[in-house]
Every structure is written in C-alpha cells, then in structure tokens.
C-alpha positions in Angstrom: 14.8 -9.8 1.2 11.1 -10.2 0.3 8.8 -13.1 0.1 6.1 -13.8 -2.5 7.9 -12.1 -5.4 6.7 -13.2 -9.0 8.8 -13.4 -12.0 7.5 -12.6 -15.5 6.5 -16.3 -15.8 4.2 -16.1 -12.9 6.4 -18.1 -10.6 6.6 -17.2 -6.9 9.7 -17.2 -4.7 12.0 -15.4 -2.2 13.7 -12.3 -3.7 17.1 -11.1 -2.6 17.2 -7.5 -3.4 19.9 -4.9 -3.8 20.4 -1.5 -5.5 19.2 2.0 -4.9 15.7 3.2 -5.4 14.2 3.4 -7.9 15.9 0.6 -9.5 16.5 -2.8 -7.7 17.9 -6.0 -8.8 15.8 -9.0 -7.6 17.4 -12.6 -7.4 14.3 -14.8 -7.2 14.8 -18.3 -5.6 12.0 -21.0 -5.2 11.5 -21.2 -1.6 10.9 -25.1 -1.5 13.7 -26.3 -3.9 16.3 -23.6 -3.5 16.5 -23.4 -7.2 17.1 -20.1 -9.2 14.0 -18.9 -11.0 15.0 -15.5 -12.3 17.2 -12.4 -12.0 15.4 -9.2 -12.8 15.6 -5.5 -12.5 12.4 -3.8 -11.2 11.7 -0.1 -11.0 10.2 0.4 -7.6 8.3 3.7 -7.2 9.6 6.3 -4.5 6.7 5.2 -2.2 7.3 1.6 -2.6 8.4 -0.5 0.1 11.0 -3.4 0.1 8.2 -5.7 1.7 6.0 -5.0 -1.4 8.4 -5.4 -4.3 5.6 -6.5 -6.8 4.4 -2.8 -7.0 7.4 -2.0 -9.4 7.7 -2.5 -13.2 10.2 -5.0 -14.4 12.7 -3.5 -16.8 14.8 -6.5 -17.5 14.6 -10.2 -16.7 16.6 -13.3 -17.0 14.6 -16.4 -16.4 15.8 -19.9 -15.5 13.4 -22.5 -17.0 15.5 -25.6 -16.7 18.7 -26.1 -14.9 20.8 -29.4 -14.8 23.9 -31.3 -16.1 24.0 -33.0 -19.6 26.7 -34.7 -21.6 25.1 -33.4 -24.8 26.6 -30.4 -26.7 24.5 -27.2 -27.2 22.7 -27.0 -30.5 22.7 -24.0 -32.5 
C-alpha cells in the first residue's frame, strides 16, 4: 500500500498495489471518501520503491469520474 499516489486526472489517493516488478497494478482509492478513483498499471523501474510509486510510467488506466445509482437507461 502507498499513500499519495496520483491518477492520470491528477487526483491523489491511497494505492493498493500488486504484481511483480516492473509492472504493478494500482487500485487508487480516495482517502477521505473511500471512493474508487482509478485502476492503473504502472511500470516501476527496478530501483523504484513501493513507497514511491509515482516514479513509474502508467501504461494502462481506468478512471472513475462519477459513481452512483440511476433509474435512467444508458444512452448510446
């Protein structure tokens, strides 16, 4: 786990991380609300530390911008 991880939208949260170096999946959660911000894969250099996950390059990202319930059908 690492605090202060930023998603591609610039939002900061706590990251739960798993995977082998150099690729790690980061599940980023807002510390205050507990809401999911993003799930991203980051390439962490061999000399990178789990406590400093922002030194890697994000290769894939799924960002959550709005989460909630609705009675409306999806458009599209």
